[in-house]
C-alpha positions as CSV (number, residue, x, y, z in Angstrom):
1,M,-49.2,13.2,19.0
2,T,-48.5,11.3,22.2
3,K,-47.2,7.8,22.2
4,I,-48.7,6.6,25.5
5,D,-52.2,5.8,26.6
6,G,-53.7,5.7,30.1
7,L,-51.6,8.5,31.6
8,Q,-52.9,9.8,34.9
9,Y,-51.9,12.6,37.3
10,K,-52.4,12.6,41.1
11,L,-54.8,15.0,42.7
12,S,-54.2,16.8,46.0
13,N,-56.7,14.5,47.7
14,G,-54.6,11.4,46.7
15,E,-57.0,10.2,43.9
16,W,-55.9,9.8,40.3
17,A,-57.4,11.5,37.3
18,D,-57.0,10.7,33.6
19,C,-54.9,13.2,31.6
20,D,-57.0,12.6,28.4
21,D,-56.6,15.6,26.1
22,R,-53.8,17.0,28.2
23,T,-51.5,13.9,28.0
24,D,-48.9,15.8,25.9
25,E,-48.9,18.6,28.4
26,F,-48.4,16.3,31.4
27,L,-45.8,14.2,29.5
28,A,-43.8,17.3,28.7
29,A,-44.0,18.3,32.4
30,C,-42.7,14.9,33.4
31,V,-39.7,15.4,31.1
32,R,-39.0,18.8,32.6
33,N,-39.4,17.8,36.3
34,G,-39.1,14.0,36.4
35,G,-35.4,13.6,36.1
36,V,-35.5,12.1,32.6
37,E,-33.6,13.2,29.6
38,N,-36.3,13.0,26.9
39,E,-39.9,11.9,26.1
40,A,-38.8,8.4,25.1
41,D,-37.1,7.9,28.5
42,A,-40.2,9.2,30.3
43,I,-42.5,6.8,28.4
44,T,-40.1,3.9,29.1
45,K,-40.1,4.6,32.8
46,L,-43.9,5.2,33.0
47,A,-44.5,2.0,31.0
48,A,-42.4,0.1,33.5
49,G,-44.6,1.2,36.3
50,K,-42.6,4.2,37.6
51,K,-44.1,7.5,38.7
52,L,-42.6,10.7,37.5
53,R,-42.8,14.1,39.0
54,N,-44.7,16.7,36.9
55,W,-44.4,19.7,39.1
56,P,-41.3,20.6,41.0
57,D,-42.8,22.3,44.1
58,D,-45.5,19.9,45.2
59,W,-44.7,16.6,46.8
60,N,-47.8,14.8,45.4
61,S,-47.6,16.0,41.8
62,V,-46.7,12.8,39.9
63,C,-47.9,11.0,36.8
64,R,-48.3,7.3,36.2
65,V,-49.8,4.9,33.7
66,K,-53.2,3.7,34.7
67,P,-53.0,0.3,36.3
68,G,-54.1,-2.3,33.7
69,A,-53.5,0.1,30.8
70,I,-51.2,-1.1,28.1
71,P,-49.0,1.8,26.9
72,M,-48.6,2.1,23.2
73,V,-44.9,2.7,22.6
74,E,-43.4,3.1,19.2
75,S,-40.4,0.9,18.9
76,E,-37.3,2.0,16.9
77,M,-36.4,-0.2,14.0
78,V,-32.8,-0.8,13.1
79,E,-30.9,-2.8,10.4
80,C,-28.7,-5.6,11.7
81,D,-25.4,-6.6,10.1
82,C,-27.2,-9.8,9.0
83,G,-29.4,-7.6,6.7
84,H,-32.7,-7.8,8.5
85,T,-34.6,-4.9,10.0
86,I,-35.9,-5.6,13.5
87,E,-36.9,-3.7,16.7
88,K,-33.8,-2.2,18.4
89,L,-34.6,-4.1,21.6
90,S,-34.3,-7.5,19.8
91,V,-30.8,-6.9,18.3
92,M,-28.2,-9.4,19.5
93,N,-24.4,-9.1,19.4
94,A,-22.7,-11.8,17.4
95,S,-19.2,-12.6,16.1
96,I,-20.2,-11.0,12.8
97,G,-21.5,-7.8,14.4
98,T,-25.2,-7.5,15.2
99,S,-27.8,-10.1,14.4
100,C,-31.5,-10.7,14.6
101,P,-32.7,-13.6,16.8
102,D,-33.5,-15.7,13.7
103,C,-30.0,-15.5,12.3
104,Y,-28.1,-15.6,15.6
105,S,-28.2,-19.4,16.0
106,D,-27.2,-20.1,12.3
């Protein structure tokens, strides 16, 4: 099951089409041909507004997230040294190791 909504691919006439049921197929093509290491990296770049190549031989074969679409990305949860479980992106480095934002100022 895919972790991103609103994925589109560019047609040869320059217009964009929704991937719909083929989202997993196009996302895999972006991983193979888009210069990213894995699916999570592809989703991160697409969610940030980047376009990724989905076919190596065609200059206009790229994917993007539909403008205005909010990608649904599953966030990795980790346990900090303070004992709380939070999203990996929110972990802060502290003198005691890692901390959540709530415990950082204490």
